[in-house]
C-alpha positions in Angstrom: 35.4 33.7 29.8 32.5 31.0 30.5 30.2 32.0 27.4 32.7 31.5 25.5 33.6 28.5 26.6 29.8 28.0 26.0 29.3 29.1 22.7 32.6 27.2 21.5 31.5 23.9 22.8 28.3 24.6 21.0 29.9 25.3 17.3 31.8 22.7 17.7 29.0 19.5 18.8 26.7 21.6 16.3 29.8 20.9 13.1 30.1 17.9 14.3 26.6 16.8 14.0 25.9 18.5 10.6 28.9 16.2 9.2 27.3 13.2 10.5 24.4 13.7 9.2 25.8 14.6 6.3 28.0 11.2 6.7 25.4 9.1 7.0 23.3 10.7 4.0 26.9 10.3 1.2 27.0 6.9 2.9 23.7 5.9 1.9 23.4 7.4 -1.5 26.8 5.4 -2.4 25.4 2.0 -0.9 22.1 2.6 -2.9 24.1 3.7 -5.7 26.0 0.5 -5.7 23.6 -1.8 -5.7 21.6 0.3 -8.7 25.2 -1.1 -10.2 25.0 -4.9 -9.3 21.4 -5.0 -11.0 22.5 -3.7 -13.9 25.2 -5.8 -14.5 23.7 -9.0 -13.9 20.7 -7.5 -16.0 23.8 -6.8 -18.9 25.5 -10.4 -18.7 21.5 -12.2 -18.2 20.7 -11.0 -21.8 24.2 -11.0 -23.3 24.2 -14.8 -22.8 21.0 -15.2 -23.5 21.4 -12.7 -27.0 24.6 -15.8 -28.4 22.7 -18.7 -27.7 
């Protein structure tokens, strides 16, 4: 019984740890993507306004 409890606890802890790592990795990638999208959008507006003048 005790061994089964320890394995169950370890399994839940390991899945929590993996999910946490994946969440942080995905969140970091999304932040980098959003930053690049903002920069590209600003460049587009800057170059578009200089062409029209």
